[in-house]
C-alpha positions in Angstrom: 28.5 6.3 -5.8 28.2 4.6 -9.2 25.8 1.7 -9.5 25.5 -0.9 -12.2 22.3 -2.9 -12.7 22.7 -6.6 -13.6 19.4 -7.9 -15.1 17.2 -5.3 -16.8 13.8 -6.8 -16.5 11.0 -5.3 -14.4 13.0 -5.2 -11.2 16.0 -3.8 -13.0 14.0 -1.0 -14.5 12.4 -0.2 -11.2 15.9 0.1 -9.6 16.9 2.4 -12.5 13.9 4.6 -11.7 14.7 4.8 -8.0 18.3 5.7 -8.8 17.1 8.5 -11.1 14.7 9.8 -8.4 17.5 9.9 -5.8 20.1 11.5 -8.2 22.4 8.5 -8.1 24.5 7.7 -11.1 23.6 4.5 -13.0 26.9 3.6 -14.7 25.5 0.7 -16.7 22.6 -1.6 -17.4 23.5 -5.1 -18.4 21.7 -8.3 -19.4 25.0 -10.1 -19.5 27.2 -8.8 -16.7 30.2 -10.8 -17.8 30.5 -8.5 -20.8 30.8 -5.4 -18.5 34.0 -3.4 -18.6 36.2 -4.7 -15.8 38.1 -1.4 -15.2 34.8 0.5 -14.7 33.4 -2.3 -12.5 36.0 -1.7 -9.8 34.5 1.8 -9.3 30.9 0.5 -9.1 28.4 -1.3 -6.9 26.4 -3.9 -8.8 22.8 -4.5 -8.0 21.8 -8.0 -9.2 18.2 -8.8 -10.0 18.6 -11.6 -12.6 17.4 -15.2 -12.4 18.8 -18.1 -10.4 20.7 -19.7 -13.3 22.2 -16.4 -14.3 23.4 -15.6 -10.8 24.9 -19.0 -10.4 26.9 -18.4 -13.7 27.9 -14.8 -12.8 28.6 -14.7 -9.1 32.4 -15.4 -9.5 32.6 -12.5 -12.0 30.7 -10.2 -9.7 33.0 -11.1 -6.7 36.2 -10.7 -8.8 35.4 -7.4 -10.5 33.0 -5.1 -8.7 33.6 -2.8 -5.8 30.6 -4.3 -3.9 27.6 -6.3 -4.8 23.9 -6.3 -3.7 22.1 -9.5 -4.5 18.3 -9.5 -4.9 18.1 -12.6 -6.9 16.8 -15.6 -5.0 16.8 -19.4 -5.7 20.5 -20.1 -4.9 20.2 -21.0 -1.3 21.7 -24.5 -1.9 25.1 -22.9 -2.8 24.9 -20.1 -0.3 28.0 -21.2 1.6 30.0 -21.4 -1.7 28.9 -18.0 -2.8 29.5 -16.2 0.5 32.8 -17.9 0.9 33.9 -16.8 -2.6 33.0 -13.2 -1.9 34.9 -13.3 1.4 37.9 -14.8 -0.4 37.9 -12.0 -3.0 37.5 -9.4 -0.3 34.3 -8.0 -2.0 31.5 -6.8 0.2 28.2 -8.4 -0.5 24.7 -7.7 0.9 22.0 -10.2 0.0 18.4 -10.7 0.9 15.4 -12.9 0.1 13.5 -9.6 0.1 14.7 -6.0 0.3 11.4 -4.5 1.4 11.6 -2.8 4.8 8.1 -4.0 5.5 8.9 -7.6 4.8 11.9 -7.4 7.1 9.7 -6.1 9.9 7.4 -9.0 9.1 10.4 -11.3 9.7 10.8 -9.7 13.2 7.1 -10.1 13.9 7.1 -13.7 12.8 10.1 -14.4 15.0 8.4 -12.9 18.0 5.1 -14.7 17.5 6.5 -18.1 16.6 8.8 -17.9 19.7 5.9 -17.2 22.0 3.6 -19.8 20.4 6.3 -22.4 20.3 6.6 -22.0 24.1 2.8 -22.0 24.6 2.2 -25.0 22.4 -0.9 -26.1 20.6 -0.4 -24.2 17.4 0.4 -25.4 13.9 2.2 -22.9 11.5 1.6 -22.4 7.8 3.0 -20.0 5.2 1.2 -19.0 2.0 3.0 -16.9 -0.7 1.6 -15.5 -3.9 3.6 -14.1 -6.8 3.3 -13.2 -10.5 3.4 -16.1 -13.0 6.9 -15.1 -14.2 8.6 -15.9 -10.9 10.8 -18.9 -11.4 11.5 -20.1 -7.9 8.8 -21.6 -5.7 8.5 -21.2 -2.8 9.9 -17.8 -2.8 13.1 -16.9 -1.0 11.0 -14.8 1.4 8.8 -17.8 2.2 11.9 -19.9 2.9 13.2 -17.2 5.2 9.9 -17.2 7.1 9.9 -21.0 7.2 13.4 -21.0 8.7 12.3 -18.5 11.4 9.1 -20.4 12.3 10.8 -23.9 12.2 13.6 -22.7 14.5 11.2 -21.3 17.1 8.5 -23.9 17.1 10.4 -27.1 16.3 8.0 -28.2 13.7 7.9 -27.9 9.9 5.5 -25.2 8.7 3.3 -26.1 5.7 4.4 -23.9 2.9 2.3 -23.3 -0.2 3.1 -21.2 -3.3 0.8 -19.6 -5.9 1.9 -18.2 -9.3 -0.8 -16.2 -11.0 -1.1 -13.0 -13.0 1.1 -10.0 -12.1 0.9 -10.3 -8.2 4.0 -8.3 -6.9 4.1 -10.4 -3.8 1.9 -11.5 -0.9 3.1 -13.4 2.1 0.9 -14.8 4.9 2.2 -16.5 8.1 -0.6 -18.3 10.0 -0.7 -20.1 13.4 -3.7 -22.4 13.6 -4.9 -23.4 17.1 -7.8 -25.4 18.4 -9.8 -22.3 19.3 -8.3 -19.5 17.4 -6.0 -18.4 14.5 -3.3 -15.8 14.4 -2.1 -14.4 11.0 0.5 -12.0 9.8 0.3 -10.7 6.2 2.4 -8.5 4.0 1.2 -7.4 0.6 3.5 -5.5 -1.8 1.6 -3.0 -3.9 4.4 -2.8 -6.5 8.1 -3.7 -7.0 9.1 -0.2 -5.8 9.7 -1.3 -2.2 12.1 -4.0 -3.2 14.0 -1.7 -5.5 14.2 1.1 -2.9 15.5 -1.3 -0.3 18.1 -2.6 -2.8 19.4 0.9 -3.4 19.5 1.5 0.4 21.6 -1.6 0.6 24.0 -0.4 -2.1 24.5 2.8 -0.1 25.3 0.7 3.0 28.3 -0.9 1.2 30.3 2.3 1.5 33.1 1.3 3.9 31.6 -2.1 4.6 33.6 -5.3 4.8 32.4 -8.9 4.4 29.2 -10.6 3.6 25.9 -9.5 5.2 22.2 -10.2 5.1 20.2 -7.0 4.6 17.9 -7.6 7.6 20.9 -7.6 10.0 22.2 -4.3 8.7 18.7 -2.9 8.6 18.0 -3.8 12.2 21.3 -2.3 13.3 20.1 0.9 11.8 16.5 1.0 13.0 16.7 -1.1 16.1 15.5 -4.6 17.0 16.8 -7.9 16.0 15.9 -11.1 14.1 
């Protein structure tokens, strides 16, 4: 498999390192993917870790030209239906995620279970706190929004969501359930960007023989069991 990296910032470089460690060919590294050779693109899976504005400008090019696409960029949820529909129209497989960390996706499952139980029990108020490095442009994070959707669906109330941008924090997400006599918390802390990059490479490998548009956590739980 040949992989192209769209966006060569800190995440792009980490993806490059993971590819090298796994012996997977990196066929290109691009800061402007629309300048990439279209003939070569048809042989490649593109892993996109850019910024929201760049992905919005590039998604049509990605769908029209690449063999498959893995999207790690967040901050485009308002055009999700448009993006997914365009990939479907072009017949280009796409895997997207608010977070490609296996641990975070297990956090999603744990939050789903707890919020479902507490929603039925009653008497608890949910909150979500996310902390990231000062360079992250979207706030709240895509991961926090995914957690919010899970909790809101199960408890029928809007979780209070707070975002912190400071220093070089790779990513910390806390989901809390505050009751009158106790508190339950779930917390995931990334030590580095490696988990995100490794999961994105796993997703790229999953595109072999895949059709359609998929969220990473659905494919992951098909592989390891469980559901979300």
